Each structure stands twice: as structure tokens, then as C-alpha cells.
Phi, psi and omega in degrees: 000139177248146179251151177211167180250140181224137180226130172267123192279167189305322184292331177286317178299317180297331181286343175114171187298330182298315180294320176301312180298320179298316180294316179296327177295320177298315179297317180297320180297334180272018174068026172278147174253127178283123179256341178199141180210129183205130171270128181202159173270119178276135179278162186301317182299317179295316181295321178296322176290320180302315182259026185306328181296344181257006190301334180265004181268150185297338182270359186304310181299315179295322178298314180295320177300315182297311183293331179269004183286347180185176180296154173237164170254113180265131186225128169267132182233157181215141171178172173297137179051043186302315185297306183292323180295319180290320178301320178293320182293326182276331180089180183299152180305318178273115182305331179296331181263355183289140178299147179303133178090353177283164182302316181290329174297316184283316190249344183285142181251331183198178178301318178281311181270070186256022167080315189215163172235145172221142179305140182280333182201174185294327177295315177297320180301313180298314180296314182293317176300320178296315180296314188277320185250355181071027182273000000 
């Protein structure tokens, strides 16, 4: 079993429980097992560490502002090939480029407001789970 990190972003949380439930239902249907789930407001320091690989990019400040703008749903997930399976399930970062039926195709509004985050690789998954859940 492989573990990965999944986050439902602030604009979805702000839209209400139905959208959160719809996204979690898609993940559940794809045979992921939830190992940890918590709605929380991430503080700026954690978000800056979380997205540290982007710190020299022009969008870093706006990204951190966006993620700290409201609560997120942080989710630990597990299944065989969890990282690649979840990346496929969520679709491309830009919802316009996301495959039909993926989470970002259905719920994403823009490149920034793209509904969800998923770990890019197993190293990131381990680091992100540690940062968010202290694992």
C-alpha cells in the first residue's frame, strides 16, 4: 500500500459541504482508503514550507495567500499506486486541460482555483503528510 496527501482547497470548502462530499465520493469510488481527514485553517508558515519548491516563482505569494484564505480539507489516502492513481483522478493542474470527468474538470474554476491538490510523487507525499498531520 502506498500513502499520499490530498487537499480540498479553500474555494470548494467555502462553497459548502455538498461539493466536499461529492469530491470525497469520487475518491472513495476509486478505492482509496482514508487514513486521516481534517478540516483546518493552514497557517502561513506551514503553507510556505509546504510550497517551498515554488518560493522563487512569481506566483508564490499569491499561492500562499490563496491557500491561507480559508479552511481546507486535508486528507491522507492509501491504496496501491496511490500517488499516480490520485494524480490521474484529479486531472491536469489547469482545469481547461484536465481530462473530462476528472475532479479538476468538474470542480476547477481556474489555474489557481483548481479545487484540489495531490502529492506529485511519493517523496512529496511523505513530506506533505508529515507537515500537515505530523506523521
